[in-house]
Residue frames relative to the residue before (quaternion, step in Angstrom):
aa qw qx qy qz dx dy dz
X 1.0000 0.0000 0.0000 0.0000 0.00 0.00 0.00
X 0.0669 -0.8156 0.5747 -0.0027 3.56 -0.40 1.26
X 0.0690 0.7712 -0.6318 0.0367 3.54 -1.10 0.76
X 0.6363 -0.5974 0.3635 0.3257 3.55 -1.31 0.15
X 0.8049 0.0786 -0.0656 0.5846 3.62 1.21 -0.21
X 0.6694 -0.5245 0.3569 0.3866 3.54 -1.28 0.42
X 0.5991 0.5788 -0.3622 0.4182 3.58 1.04 -0.73
X 0.6811 0.4811 -0.2840 0.4733 3.58 0.93 -0.91
X 0.6387 0.5151 -0.3256 0.4698 3.58 1.01 -0.76
X 0.6489 0.5135 -0.3154 0.4645 3.58 0.95 -0.86
X 0.6317 0.5278 -0.3269 0.4642 3.56 1.03 -0.79
X 0.6546 0.5194 -0.3087 0.4542 3.57 0.95 -0.87
X 0.6763 0.4797 -0.2907 0.4775 3.57 0.92 -0.89
X 0.6306 0.5358 -0.3282 0.4557 3.58 1.03 -0.77
X 0.6653 0.4957 -0.3008 0.4702 3.57 0.94 -0.89
X 0.6331 0.5247 -0.3327 0.4618 3.59 1.00 -0.80
X 0.6651 0.4987 -0.2977 0.4693 3.57 0.93 -0.91
X 0.6323 0.5444 -0.3266 0.4441 3.58 1.01 -0.82
X 0.6737 0.4910 -0.2929 0.4683 3.58 0.90 -0.94
X 0.6746 0.4935 -0.2958 0.4625 3.57 0.94 -0.88
X 0.6413 0.5214 -0.3250 0.4596 3.59 1.02 -0.74
X 0.6107 0.5335 -0.3495 0.4694 3.59 1.09 -0.64
X 0.6518 0.5011 -0.3123 0.4759 3.57 1.03 -0.79
X 0.6154 0.5430 -0.3309 0.4657 3.56 1.11 -0.73
X 0.6636 0.5145 -0.2950 0.4560 3.58 0.93 -0.94
X 0.7147 0.4370 -0.2452 0.4879 3.57 1.09 -0.72
X 0.5222 -0.6804 0.3848 0.3409 3.56 1.30 0.09
X 0.4461 0.7080 -0.4446 0.3193 3.58 1.23 0.30
X 0.7691 0.0972 -0.0790 0.6268 3.58 1.23 -0.46
X 0.3750 -0.6959 0.5477 0.2740 3.58 -1.26 0.24
X 0.7325 -0.4410 0.2923 0.4284 3.55 -1.30 0.15
X 0.6211 0.5497 -0.3403 0.4431 3.56 1.08 -0.72
X 0.6544 0.5026 -0.3055 0.4751 3.56 0.99 -0.87
X 0.6273 0.5406 -0.3359 0.4488 3.59 0.96 -0.85
X 0.6887 0.4785 -0.2835 0.4651 3.56 0.82 -1.01
X 0.6424 0.5427 -0.3216 0.4352 3.56 1.04 -0.78
X 0.6618 0.4971 -0.3067 0.4699 3.57 0.97 -0.85
X 0.6533 0.5185 -0.3164 0.4520 3.57 0.88 -0.94
X 0.6675 0.5232 -0.3067 0.4319 3.57 0.98 -0.84
X 0.6495 0.5176 -0.3264 0.4513 3.61 1.19 -0.37
X 0.6210 0.5151 -0.3500 0.4759 3.60 1.25 -0.20
X 0.0752 -0.8169 0.5718 -0.0048 3.56 -0.58 1.16
X 0.2008 -0.8018 0.5511 0.1144 3.61 -0.16 1.22
X 0.0690 0.8108 -0.5746 0.0875 3.57 -0.91 0.89
X 0.3546 -0.7195 0.5596 0.2083 3.53 -1.24 0.55
X 0.7425 0.3266 -0.2090 0.5462 3.59 1.26 -0.12
X 0.6234 -0.5723 0.3991 0.3529 3.56 -1.30 -0.12
X 0.2606 0.7775 -0.5305 0.2149 3.59 1.15 0.46
X 0.8093 0.2470 -0.2035 0.4925 3.58 -0.82 1.01
X 0.5154 0.6574 -0.4204 0.3542 3.60 1.21 -0.23
X 0.6064 0.5625 -0.3594 0.4321 3.59 1.20 -0.36
X 0.6803 0.4603 -0.2898 0.4912 3.59 1.30 0.05
X 0.5912 0.6080 -0.3689 0.3804 3.61 1.20 -0.13
X 0.4336 -0.7024 0.5113 0.2392 3.57 -1.24 0.56
X 0.7960 0.0846 -0.0114 0.5993 3.58 1.09 -0.77
X 0.0797 -0.7633 0.6394 0.0467 3.57 -1.07 0.81
X 0.1541 -0.7791 0.6025 0.0796 3.58 -0.87 0.98
X 0.2548 -0.7572 0.5878 0.1275 3.56 -0.71 1.13
X 0.0398 0.8068 -0.5858 0.0651 3.58 -0.88 0.97
X 0.2705 0.7632 -0.5394 0.2309 3.59 0.89 0.91
X 0.7800 -0.3522 0.2293 0.4636 3.58 -1.32 -0.03
X 0.5358 -0.6489 0.4489 0.3007 3.56 -1.16 0.70
X 0.3950 0.6719 -0.5000 0.3776 3.51 0.55 1.32
X 0.4551 -0.7284 0.4275 0.2823 3.62 -0.47 1.13
X 0.6548 0.5260 -0.3221 0.4369 3.59 0.90 -0.88
X 0.6749 0.4835 -0.2899 0.4761 3.58 0.93 -0.93
X 0.6641 0.5106 -0.3112 0.4488 3.58 0.86 -0.92
X 0.6617 0.5078 -0.3136 0.4537 3.59 0.89 -0.89
X 0.6481 0.5141 -0.3198 0.4620 3.59 0.99 -0.80
X 0.6700 0.4939 -0.2970 0.4680 3.59 0.93 -0.90
X 0.6655 0.5033 -0.3070 0.4578 3.59 0.91 -0.87
X 0.6581 0.5085 -0.3117 0.4595 3.59 0.94 -0.88
X 0.6537 0.5021 -0.3106 0.4735 3.57 0.99 -0.82
X 0.6611 0.5165 -0.3056 0.4503 3.58 0.92 -0.91
X 0.6127 0.5757 -0.3464 0.4161 3.58 1.01 -0.82
X 0.6681 0.5078 -0.2962 0.4562 3.58 1.09 -0.69
X 0.7034 0.4774 -0.2535 0.4615 3.59 1.25 -0.39
X 0.6953 0.4496 -0.2701 0.4914 3.59 1.25 -0.16
X 0.6443 -0.5051 0.3980 0.4140 3.56 -1.31 0.19
X 0.6519 -0.5466 0.3492 0.3929 3.63 -1.11 0.54
X 0.7220 0.4436 -0.2533 0.4668 3.59 1.06 -0.68
X 0.4629 0.6913 -0.4461 0.3300 3.61 1.24 -0.12
X 0.3553 -0.7269 0.5527 0.1997 3.55 -1.02 0.88
X 0.1696 -0.7434 0.6388 0.1025 3.55 -1.05 0.87
X 0.0304 -0.7883 0.6145 0.0005 3.57 -1.00 0.85
X 0.2520 -0.7570 0.5829 0.1540 3.55 -1.15 0.62
X 0.3667 -0.7264 0.5454 0.2013 3.55 -1.05 0.85
X 0.2629 0.7921 -0.5156 0.1937 3.60 1.19 0.37
X 0.3444 -0.7441 0.5379 0.1957 3.56 -1.10 0.74
X 0.8320 0.1810 -0.0553 0.5216 3.59 1.14 -0.52
X 0.6110 0.5831 -0.3737 0.3834 3.63 1.03 -0.63
X 0.5113 -0.6657 0.4386 0.3212 3.63 -0.76 0.95
X 0.5050 -0.6602 0.4712 0.2953 3.56 -0.92 0.94
X 0.6192 0.5566 -0.3393 0.4378 3.58 1.05 -0.72
X 0.6352 0.5237 -0.3294 0.4623 3.56 1.04 -0.74
X 0.6790 0.4725 -0.2920 0.4801 3.60 0.91 -0.88
X 0.6405 0.5501 -0.3229 0.4277 3.59 1.01 -0.79
X 0.5674 0.6241 -0.3812 0.3784 3.59 1.16 -0.51
X 0.6485 0.5187 -0.3161 0.4588 3.60 1.23 -0.37
X 0.6719 0.5373 -0.2733 0.4304 3.58 1.27 -0.27
X 0.4711 -0.6568 0.5166 0.2825 3.53 -1.24 0.58
X 0.7753 0.2363 -0.1190 0.5735 3.58 1.19 -0.61
X 0.0586 -0.8507 0.5219 0.0235 3.63 0.53 1.13
X 0.5595 0.6072 -0.3911 0.4065 3.58 1.20 -0.40
X 0.6897 0.4540 -0.2679 0.4964 3.59 1.24 -0.46
X 0.6398 0.5290 -0.3022 0.4685 3.59 1.25 0.30
X 0.1195 0.7661 -0.6275 0.0714 3.56 -1.16 0.72
X 0.5285 -0.5887 0.4818 0.3768 3.55 -1.28 -0.06
X 0.0187 -0.7610 0.6481 0.0216 3.56 -1.20 0.61
X 0.0017 -0.8603 0.5047 -0.0716 3.52 0.21 1.36
X 0.1813 -0.7788 0.5973 0.0621 3.56 -0.56 1.27
X 0.3086 -0.7608 0.5485 0.1586 3.57 -1.28 0.37
X 0.4512 -0.6987 0.4971 0.2474 3.53 -1.11 0.79
X 0.5578 -0.2729 -0.7825 0.0447 1.48 -1.88 1.71
X 0.5153 -0.7095 0.3891 0.2823 3.56 -0.59 1.21
X 0.6823 0.5012 -0.3066 0.4350 3.61 0.94 -0.80
X 0.7289 0.4004 -0.2366 0.5023 3.60 1.24 -0.31
X 0.6895 0.4813 -0.2801 0.4631 3.58 1.10 -0.61
X 0.3213 -0.7920 0.4843 0.1869 3.63 -0.48 1.12
X 0.6253 0.5898 -0.3480 0.3743 3.59 1.07 -0.66
X 0.0627 0.7517 -0.6563 0.0169 3.54 -1.18 0.71
X 0.3216 -0.7427 0.5587 0.1812 3.55 -0.90 0.98
X 0.1443 -0.7358 0.6550 0.0938 3.55 -0.98 0.90
X 0.1324 -0.8342 0.5338 0.0402 3.58 -0.36 1.24
X 0.2661 -0.7746 0.5617 0.1167 3.51 -0.69 1.18
X 0.2590 -0.7529 0.5880 0.1423 3.56 -0.69 1.12
X 0.7024 -0.4670 0.3223 0.4297 3.57 -1.24 0.28
X 0.7735 0.3317 -0.1712 0.5121 3.58 1.08 -0.74
X 0.4131 0.7069 -0.4812 0.3133 3.62 1.23 0.08
X 0.3695 -0.7397 0.5163 0.2230 3.59 -0.84 0.95
X 0.6258 -0.5238 0.4177 0.3994 3.57 -1.26 0.40
X 0.6276 0.5478 -0.3320 0.4425 3.58 1.03 -0.79
X 0.6373 0.5242 -0.3221 0.4640 3.58 0.99 -0.82
X 0.6738 0.4907 -0.2979 0.4652 3.58 0.85 -0.96
X 0.6565 0.5160 -0.3122 0.4531 3.59 0.92 -0.89
X 0.6553 0.5206 -0.3132 0.4488 3.58 0.96 -0.86
X 0.6965 0.4647 -0.2805 0.4693 3.60 0.90 -0.88
X 0.6090 0.5335 -0.3480 0.4726 3.60 1.06 -0.68
X 0.6620 0.5031 -0.3045 0.4647 3.59 0.93 -0.89
X 0.6517 0.5125 -0.3119 0.4641 3.58 0.99 -0.84
X 0.6467 0.5123 -0.3194 0.4662 3.59 0.95 -0.85
X 0.6519 0.5139 -0.3099 0.4636 3.58 0.97 -0.84
X 0.6386 0.5296 -0.3184 0.4587 3.57 1.03 -0.79
X 0.6480 0.5041 -0.3069 0.4814 3.58 1.17 -0.58
X 0.5394 -0.6210 0.4060 0.3981 3.58 1.26 -0.19
X 0.4872 0.6604 -0.4292 0.3773 3.57 1.27 0.27
X 0.3707 -0.6789 0.5802 0.2550 3.54 -1.36 0.22
X 0.1266 -0.8355 0.5309 0.0638 3.61 -0.08 1.23
X 0.0639 -0.7430 0.6620 0.0750 3.54 -1.18 0.67
X 0.3025 -0.7527 0.5601 0.1680 3.57 -0.95 0.90
X 0.0057 0.7982 -0.6005 0.0477 3.56 -0.77 1.08
X 0.5072 -0.6290 0.4922 0.3238 3.54 -1.23 0.46
X 0.6070 -0.5653 0.4284 0.3584 3.54 -1.28 0.44
X 0.2881 0.7205 -0.5895 0.2246 3.58 -0.73 1.11
X 0.6782 -0.4870 0.3265 0.4430 3.65 -1.14 0.33
X 0.8435 0.1337 -0.1183 0.5066 3.58 -0.72 1.07
X 0.3412 -0.7497 0.4943 0.2781 3.58 1.32 -0.14
X 0.7460 -0.3591 0.2498 0.5021 3.64 -0.77 -0.89
X 0.7384 0.4700 -0.2679 0.4027 3.56 0.57 -1.18
X 0.6830 0.4767 -0.3150 0.4550 3.60 0.85 -0.83
X 0.5884 0.5501 -0.3757 0.4582 3.59 1.12 -0.49
X 0.6724 0.4537 -0.2829 0.5120 3.58 1.15 -0.62
X 0.7062 0.5093 -0.2608 0.4171 3.57 0.94 -0.96
X 0.6713 0.5632 -0.3247 0.3561 3.58 0.85 -0.90
X 0.5794 0.5386 -0.4094 0.4547 3.66 1.01 -0.36
X 0.6110 0.5261 -0.3500 0.4769 3.61 1.12 -0.60
X 0.6466 0.5034 -0.3167 0.4777 3.58 0.97 -0.83
X 0.6201 0.5333 -0.3429 0.4622 3.58 1.06 -0.72
X 0.6446 0.5081 -0.3115 0.4789 3.58 1.04 -0.78
X 0.6283 0.5268 -0.3202 0.4746 3.57 1.05 -0.81
X 0.6369 0.5337 -0.3142 0.4591 3.57 0.98 -0.88
X 0.6663 0.4959 -0.2997 0.4693 3.58 0.97 -0.85
X 0.6169 0.5372 -0.3416 0.4628 3.60 1.05 -0.73
X 0.6478 0.5007 -0.3173 0.4786 3.59 0.96 -0.84
X 0.6367 0.5324 -0.3204 0.4567 3.56 0.99 -0.83
X 0.6954 0.4560 -0.2617 0.4898 3.58 1.13 -0.68
X 0.6280 -0.5904 0.3154 0.3970 3.58 1.31 0.10
X 0.3805 0.7358 -0.4855 0.2796 3.60 1.20 0.25
X 0.4643 -0.6438 0.5356 0.2883 3.57 -1.23 0.60
X 0.3916 -0.7594 0.4612 0.2390 3.61 -0.45 1.18
X 0.5954 0.5619 -0.3729 0.4367 3.60 1.13 -0.54
X 0.6576 0.4935 -0.3044 0.4810 3.57 1.03 -0.79
X 0.6084 0.5368 -0.3512 0.4673 3.58 1.05 -0.71
X 0.6427 0.5215 -0.3190 0.4618 3.59 0.93 -0.89
X 0.6597 0.5247 -0.3096 0.4400 3.56 0.89 -0.97
X 0.6635 0.4990 -0.3034 0.4677 3.58 0.94 -0.89
X 0.6818 0.4956 -0.2990 0.4474 3.60 0.86 -0.94
X 0.6871 0.4690 -0.2816 0.4780 3.59 1.06 -0.73
X 0.7563 0.4115 -0.2185 0.4593 3.59 0.80 -1.01
X 0.7794 0.3605 -0.1820 0.4790 3.58 0.92 -0.89
X 0.7929 0.3079 -0.1498 0.5040 3.58 1.04 -0.76
X 0.5302 -0.7115 0.3610 0.2869 3.57 1.28 0.16
X 0.3534 0.7130 -0.5304 0.2923 3.60 1.16 0.40
X 0.4709 -0.6552 0.4984 0.3171 3.65 -0.96 0.74
X 0.7630 0.0724 -0.0394 0.6411 3.56 1.21 -0.63
X 0.4472 -0.6579 0.5286 0.2962 3.56 -1.03 0.76
X 0.7005 -0.4991 0.2966 0.4149 3.61 -1.19 0.35
X 0.6481 0.5103 -0.3357 0.4549 3.62 0.96 -0.75
X 0.6624 0.4987 -0.2988 0.4725 3.56 0.92 -0.94
X 0.6567 0.5201 -0.3095 0.4500 3.56 0.92 -0.91
X 0.6516 0.5115 -0.3161 0.4625 3.60 0.94 -0.85
X 0.6466 0.5150 -0.3220 0.4615 3.60 1.00 -0.78
X 0.6758 0.4876 -0.2937 0.4683 3.59 0.98 -0.84
X 0.6677 0.4928 -0.2960 0.4730 3.58 0.90 -0.92
X 0.4719 -0.6438 0.4548 0.3949 3.56 1.00 -0.89
X 0.4580 -0.6931 0.4847 0.2739 3.56 -0.76 1.04
X 0.6336 0.5312 -0.3349 0.4519 3.59 1.04 -0.73
X 0.6469 0.5078 -0.3113 0.4762 3.58 1.02 -0.83
X 0.6603 0.5050 -0.3034 0.4658 3.57 0.96 -0.89
X 0.6306 0.5355 -0.3276 0.4563 3.58 1.03 -0.81
X 0.6549 0.4980 -0.3021 0.4815 3.57 0.98 -0.88
X 0.6615 0.5117 -0.3073 0.4540 3.58 0.91 -0.92
X 0.6164 0.5538 -0.3333 0.4498 3.55 1.05 -0.79
X 0.6587 0.5022 -0.3004 0.4729 3.58 1.00 -0.85
X 0.6386 0.5255 -0.3203 0.4620 3.59 1.01 -0.83
X 0.6770 0.4910 -0.2933 0.4633 3.57 0.90 -0.91
X 0.6448 0.5233 -0.3195 0.4564 3.59 1.00 -0.81
X 0.6642 0.4924 -0.2982 0.4769 3.57 1.03 -0.81
X 0.6940 0.4897 -0.2746 0.4507 3.57 1.01 -0.81
X 0.7997 0.1152 -0.0292 0.5885 3.55 1.07 -0.79
X 0.0843 -0.8686 0.4855 0.0522 3.60 0.63 1.11
X 0.6615 0.5190 -0.3279 0.4307 3.61 0.96 -0.70
X 0.7623 0.3682 -0.1935 0.4958 3.58 1.10 -0.69
X 0.7985 0.3547 -0.1422 0.4651 3.57 0.96 -0.86
X 0.5423 0.6266 -0.4107 0.3803 3.61 1.20 -0.25
X 0.1429 -0.7813 0.6011 0.0884 3.60 -0.96 0.85
X 0.3659 -0.7629 0.5068 0.1648 3.53 -1.13 0.70
X 0.7218 0.3619 -0.2395 0.5392 3.59 1.20 0.33
X 0.5099 -0.5957 0.5124 0.3503 3.55 -1.28 0.36
X 0.1438 -0.8050 0.5704 0.0768 3.55 -0.85 0.92
X 0.7632 -0.3726 0.2619 0.4583 3.56 -1.34 -0.09
X 0.6192 0.5465 -0.3467 0.4447 3.59 1.05 -0.71
X 0.6319 0.5237 -0.3260 0.4692 3.58 0.99 -0.82
X 0.6790 0.5017 -0.2936 0.4484 3.58 0.87 -0.97
X 0.6667 0.4879 -0.3002 0.4768 3.58 0.94 -0.87
X 0.6370 0.5261 -0.3277 0.4583 3.58 0.98 -0.81
X 0.6717 0.5021 -0.3003 0.4544 3.60 0.87 -0.92
X 0.7009 0.4377 -0.2544 0.5024 3.58 1.18 -0.60
X 0.4287 -0.7195 0.4371 0.3278 3.61 1.34 0.13
X 0.4130 0.6608 -0.5032 0.3737 3.57 1.04 0.79
X 0.0337 -0.8907 0.4510 -0.0451 3.51 0.30 1.37
X 0.6944 -0.4862 0.2893 0.4446 3.61 1.18 0.25
X 0.8480 -0.1936 0.1205 0.4785 3.54 -1.25 -0.49
X 0.6591 0.5362 -0.3316 0.4100 3.59 0.90 -0.85
X 0.7347 0.3305 -0.2090 0.5544 3.58 1.25 -0.46
X 0.3872 -0.7385 0.4515 0.3176 3.55 1.38 0.02
X 0.6964 0.3623 -0.2892 0.5479 3.55 1.04 0.79
X 0.3015 0.7275 -0.5663 0.2433 3.53 -0.57 1.17
X 0.7548 -0.2267 0.2152 0.5767 3.56 -0.61 -1.12
X 0.7811 0.2665 -0.1469 0.5452 3.58 0.56 -1.15
X 0.6843 0.4610 -0.2789 0.4913 3.59 1.12 -0.66
X 0.1815 0.8142 -0.5260 0.1658 3.58 0.67 1.12
């Protein structure tokens, strides 16, 4: 697990320990398993050991410029056959691949929140992604116990194309004066969502959701374009980006 500073690495290790301890408390794993998993996570500020890995998943901020820079730098630190994958939720894989010397070794690998509970993972095939790359990432996802689906590169891929109409409905409910906490409760208790829309937006990040909303509107203007400012716009303009800033919808 590579990051840019010790604070971020400590946060990552703390979150991993927190999730594993919850599983321990619920009897899903034992102490030996917890210690074993933690021991496999190697926090680092540099690329030491990257020349021995088979797959690298990039999960930096949802910003094309930043992602392309990180992917291009990482490509220089790994073996020629190493697969690079991006956890992007909306940025076209073809756009990110343009920064790479070996785009055939690159694809999307989009996980869903909460990652430890959600089995689905999208494997996004870029125009230049090789069959070998896709097969390797599908096999790796399956080995993790995930349910991989392979989709072609398009705005929002598969899941966001399905999910965003729900967010549009949530936005309209807020506009009509609905209590977002009650909406979350109904969606979680009655409809089986692991997280209600407000909670999910806070976890994903209001800034990420705002960007994704723009991508979807541009890709599908007749279906996804909105004609009014909504709560996401207002929160974004106020830099209230959700859990990471401790200020969003639920993180007030």
